[in-house]
C-alpha positions in Angstrom: -85.0 -15.1 -260.2 -83.1 -17.3 -262.8 -85.1 -20.9 -262.1 -86.6 -20.8 -265.4 -84.0 -20.0 -267.4 -81.5 -22.1 -265.8 -82.8 -25.2 -266.7 -83.2 -24.3 -270.4 -79.7 -23.0 -270.3 -78.4 -26.1 -268.7 -80.2 -28.3 -271.7 -78.4 -25.7 -274.7 -75.2 -26.5 -272.4 -76.0 -30.4 -272.7 -76.4 -30.1 -276.7 -73.6 -27.8 -277.1 -71.4 -30.0 -275.1 -72.1 -33.0 -277.4 -71.6 -31.1 -280.1 -68.0 -30.3 -279.0 -67.3 -33.7 -278.4 -68.3 -34.6 -282.1 -65.7 -31.8 -283.3 -62.9 -32.2 -281.0 -63.5 -36.2 -282.4 -63.5 -35.2 -286.3 -60.5 -32.6 -285.7 -58.7 -31.2 -287.8 -61.1 -33.0 -290.8 -63.9 -30.6 -288.9 -63.5 -27.1 -288.1 -66.7 -25.1 -288.5 -67.6 -24.3 -284.8 -71.3 -26.2 -284.1 -73.6 -22.9 -283.8 -77.7 -22.5 -283.0 -80.3 -20.5 -283.5 -81.5 -20.4 -280.1 -78.3 -19.3 -278.5 -74.4 -18.1 -278.7 -71.6 -19.8 -277.1 -68.1 -19.2 -276.7 -65.1 -21.5 -275.1 -62.2 -21.1 -272.8 -59.3 -23.0 -271.4 -58.6 -23.8 -268.2 -56.5 -20.1 -267.7 -59.4 -18.0 -268.7 -58.0 -17.6 -272.0 -60.5 -17.5 -275.1 -60.3 -20.3 -277.4 -63.7 -19.5 -279.9 -66.3 -17.1 -279.0 -69.7 -16.2 -280.5 -71.0 -14.0 -277.8 -72.5 -10.4 -278.3 -71.5 -9.8 -274.8 -68.2 -11.0 -273.8 -67.8 -9.5 -270.1 -67.3 -13.2 -268.5 -67.7 -13.9 -264.7 -66.1 -17.2 -264.4 -66.9 -17.4 -260.6 -70.6 -17.5 -261.5 -73.2 -19.9 -263.1 -75.2 -18.1 -264.4 -75.8 -14.1 -264.5 -77.4 -11.2 -266.4 -75.1 -8.7 -268.1 -76.0 -5.8 -270.7 -79.3 -7.7 -272.0 -78.0 -10.8 -271.8 -77.9 -13.9 -269.8 -74.6 -15.9 -269.4 -74.8 -19.5 -268.4 -70.9 -21.0 -267.5 -70.3 -24.4 -267.6 -67.4 -26.2 -266.2 -66.6 -29.3 -268.5 -65.0 -32.0 -267.0 -63.3 -33.8 -270.0 -61.7 -30.2 -271.8 -62.7 -31.0 -275.5 -60.8 -29.1 -277.7 -59.0 -28.0 -274.6 -62.1 -26.0 -273.2 -62.5 -25.8 -269.5 -65.4 -23.3 -269.6 -68.4 -23.5 -271.9 -70.4 -20.1 -272.2 -74.3 -20.3 -273.1 -75.4 -16.6 -274.2 -79.0 -15.9 -274.4 -80.8 -12.5 -274.9 -82.7 -11.4 -271.5 -86.5 -12.2 -271.5 -87.9 -8.7 -271.0 -91.8 -10.5 -270.7 -91.1 -12.2 -267.3 -90.3 -8.9 -265.8 -93.4 -6.9 -267.3 -95.6 -9.9 -265.8 -93.7 -9.8 -262.1 -94.1 -6.1 -262.4 -98.2 -6.7 -263.0 -98.2 -9.3 -260.5 -97.0 -7.0 -258.1 -99.1 -4.1 -258.9 -102.3 -6.2 -259.0 -101.8 -8.1 -255.6 -100.3 -4.9 -254.2 -103.5 -2.9 -255.2 -105.6 -6.0 -253.7 -103.8 -5.7 -250.3 -104.0 -1.9 -250.2 -108.0 -2.1 -250.6 -108.1 -5.1 -248.1 -106.1 -3.2 -245.6 -108.1 0.0 -246.2 -111.2 -1.8 -245.9 -110.3 -4.1 -242.6 -108.8 -0.6 -241.1 -112.2 1.4 -241.7 -114.1 -1.5 -240.5 -111.7 -1.6 -237.2 -112.1 2.2 -237.0 -115.8 2.3 -237.1 -116.0 -0.5 -234.2 -113.5 1.4 -232.1 -115.2 4.9 -233.0 -118.7 3.5 -232.4 -118.8 3.9 -228.5 -117.3 7.6 -228.9 -119.7 8.4 -231.8 -122.6 7.1 -229.9 -121.7 9.0 -226.8 -121.3 12.6 -228.7 -124.8 11.6 -230.6 -126.5 11.1 -227.1 -124.9 14.3 -225.4 -126.0 16.1 -228.8 -129.4 14.6 -228.3 -129.6 15.3 -224.9 -128.5 18.9 -225.3 -130.8 19.6 -227.7 -134.1 18.2 -225.6 -132.5 20.3 -222.6 -132.5 23.2 -224.1 -135.5 23.4 -225.5 -136.9 22.4 -222.2 -135.2 25.4 -220.5 -136.4 28.2 -222.3 -139.6 28.8 -220.8 -138.6 28.4 -217.1 -135.5 30.7 -217.5 -137.2 33.5 -219.2 -139.9 33.3 -216.4 -137.2 33.7 -213.7 -135.5 36.4 -215.4 -138.2 38.2 -216.3 -139.5 38.4 -212.7 -136.4 39.1 -211.4 -136.4 42.3 -213.3 -139.7 43.2 -212.2 -139.3 42.5 -208.8 -139.1 45.8 -206.6 -135.8 46.0 -204.6 -136.7 48.9 -202.8 -139.0 47.4 -200.8 -137.0 44.7 -199.7 -134.7 44.3 -196.6 -131.2 43.8 -197.3 -131.2 40.2 -196.4 -134.1 39.3 -199.2 -132.2 41.7 -201.7 -128.8 39.4 -201.1 -131.0 36.4 -201.7 -132.1 37.8 -204.9 -128.7 38.8 -206.2 -127.8 35.3 -206.0 -130.8 34.0 -207.7 -130.2 36.5 -210.5 -126.6 35.5 -210.8 -127.8 31.7 -211.0 -130.1 32.3 -213.4 -127.6 34.4 -215.6 -125.1 31.7 -215.6 -127.9 29.3 -216.7 -128.7 32.0 -219.2 -125.0 32.2 -220.8 -125.3 28.2 -221.0 -128.8 28.2 -222.4 -127.8 30.7 -225.4 -124.5 28.9 -226.0 -126.5 25.4 -226.3 -129.1 27.5 -228.4 -126.6 28.5 -230.9 -125.6 24.9 -231.3 -128.5 23.2 -231.9 -130.7 25.8 -233.5 -129.2 29.4 -234.1 -126.2 28.6 -236.2 -128.4 26.9 -239.1 -130.5 30.7 -238.9 -130.0 33.1 -242.3 -127.3 35.8 -240.9 -128.4 39.0 -240.0 -125.5 41.8 -240.5 -125.7 45.3 -238.9 -123.1 47.7 -238.3 -121.7 46.7 -234.6 -120.1 49.4 -232.2 -118.0 47.4 -230.5 -117.3 49.8 -227.6 -120.9 50.1 -226.7 -121.6 46.0 -226.8 -118.4 45.4 -224.7 -119.9 47.7 -221.9 -123.2 46.3 -222.2 -122.3 42.8 -221.9 -119.3 43.7 -218.6 -123.0 45.4 -217.2 -124.6 42.0 -218.0 -121.9 39.8 -216.2 -121.3 42.6 -213.3 -123.1 40.4 -210.6 -121.5 37.2 -211.2 -117.9 39.3 -211.5 -118.8 40.7 -208.1 -119.1 37.4 -206.9 -115.4 36.5 -206.9 -114.8 40.5 -206.2 -113.3 40.9 -209.6 -112.4 44.1 -211.4 -112.4 44.9 -215.0 -109.9 47.3 -216.9 -111.0 48.7 -219.6 -109.1 50.2 -222.9 -111.9 50.8 -225.7 -111.8 52.6 -228.9 -114.5 53.2 -231.3 -114.3 50.5 -233.4 -117.4 49.0 -235.7 -117.7 45.8 -237.8 -120.2 44.9 -239.9 -121.6 41.0 -238.8 -124.6 39.2 -237.3 -125.0 41.0 -233.9 -126.0 37.6 -232.0 -123.1 35.8 -233.4 -120.2 38.4 -232.0 -122.5 38.9 -228.8 -121.7 35.2 -228.2 -117.8 35.8 -229.1 -117.6 38.4 -226.1 -119.7 36.8 -223.5 -118.1 33.8 -223.8 -114.8 35.4 -223.5 -115.9 37.4 -220.4 -117.3 34.2 -219.0 -114.5 32.5 -218.9 -112.1 35.1 -218.0 -114.6 35.2 -214.8 -115.0 31.7 -214.2 -111.4 31.0 -214.7 -110.0 33.6 -212.4 -108.6 34.0 -209.2 -111.0 35.8 -206.1 -109.8 39.4 -206.3 -108.3 38.7 -209.8 -108.7 41.3 -212.7 -110.3 41.3 -216.4 -108.7 43.2 -218.7 -110.3 44.3 -222.3 -108.3 46.3 -224.8 -110.0 47.3 -228.3 -108.5 48.6 -231.1 -109.0 48.6 -234.7 -108.8 45.4 -235.8 -107.9 43.8 -232.3 -109.3 42.6 -229.5 -107.7 41.6 -226.2 -109.3 40.1 -223.3 -107.0 38.8 -220.3 -107.2 37.6 -216.6 -105.1 36.8 -214.0 -106.9 33.5 -213.8 -105.3 30.0 -213.1 -104.2 29.9 -217.2 -104.1 26.7 -218.9 -101.3 24.1 -219.1 -99.2 24.9 -222.5 -99.6 21.3 -223.9 -103.6 21.4 -224.0 -103.7 25.1 -225.5 -104.3 23.7 -229.1 -107.3 21.3 -227.7 -109.3 24.6 -226.2 -111.5 24.9 -229.3 -112.5 21.7 -229.2 -115.8 20.5 -228.4 -116.8 19.4 -224.9 -113.4 19.7 -223.7 -113.0 21.3 -220.5 -109.5 21.9 -218.4 -110.6 22.4 -215.4 -113.8 19.7 -213.7 -114.2 22.1 -210.6 -116.3 24.6 -212.9 -119.2 23.8 -214.9 -120.6 23.6 -217.9 -120.0 21.9 -221.0 -116.9 22.9 -222.8 -118.5 24.1 -225.6 -118.0 28.0 -225.1 -114.7 28.4 -226.7 -115.9 25.8 -229.8 -118.5 28.4 -230.3 -116.0 31.4 -230.4 -113.6 29.1 -233.0 -116.6 28.2 -235.4 -118.0 31.6 -235.5 -114.5 33.7 -236.0 -114.2 30.8 -238.4 -116.8 31.9 -240.3 -115.3 36.0 -240.7 -112.2 34.7 -241.6 -110.6 36.1 -238.2 -107.9 34.9 -236.4 -107.7 34.4 -232.5 -104.5 33.5 -230.2 -103.9 31.9 -227.0 -101.5 33.5 -224.9 -101.5 31.4 -221.7 -99.5 29.7 -218.9 -100.6 27.8 -215.9 -100.9 29.6 -212.7 -100.1 33.0 -214.4 -103.9 34.0 -216.3 -104.7 33.8 -220.0 -105.2 36.1 -222.7 -106.9 35.8 -226.0 -106.4 37.8 -229.0 -108.7 38.2 -231.7 -107.2 39.8 -235.3 -109.4 40.8 -238.0 -109.0 42.6 -241.4 -112.3 44.0 -243.0 -114.7 41.9 -241.7 -117.7 41.3 -244.1 
């Protein structure tokens, strides 16, 4: 820290020592203490007693060769020959602030360069590491979009023909087979609607209307009844008359996904409960539940916690996206092996 000052002060001490030597030999004819405009000085004897001093700061550290004190730098020189009884010669100069400013500039400058370098280096590494994941997601999105487009025509044909078939003339065995086809078609239809929303409908202009939620929920339960019957599930309904103003297709997507998940992850012979109040909708089941540590991630796209069930893992991400658009909160209360409760809370939806 004092490398530059040390050499300069040592030179001053050498000059002052020579002057003390001259004064010593000509004393007492000469009694004027030698002065220099470049520095001030003082002399002390072996017992640290002051002989003479011109110092502006007399806080002397005899055990240090060079030190800073109160805005000054002191250099302590021990003399081998006691000129005028002097053992310690103290050289004092004002502390130069310029070197501090220069050092600070270098620190900030190099620090910023290092920060920019490491930031760019980090971004490059991040892009390299994330590229495989990004490519996989883009490939999956492209596959979903292409698949969705191809599913539309055959799926519509299957559902339309199922509805048009006259079940009264069928044998019980054929009715059972047709029911299985209907369940499978509706399962695919649910997935198709989710994929369509992700790739197409979310960019469409909203068509907000007054929605009577009680009637909409009952319609969707009727739609999923065949699927629920395959697992012998029962519904417990506690529905009040509630009206909200929103896009009906989006709200239908929310309700469909909540009911679909309650069916999909329920146990055989279990129960699905739906409770509707003003500003609050609860959908619960007696199913397998979710590990508490995984609950914060259930709304991430493509996230699935039960690999035995089908799907792409997009349903709950759609639910969260739609609810966020309307400023609606959703809470999840679940415990592994004890079922799941989804709670939707809203104020005035507009």
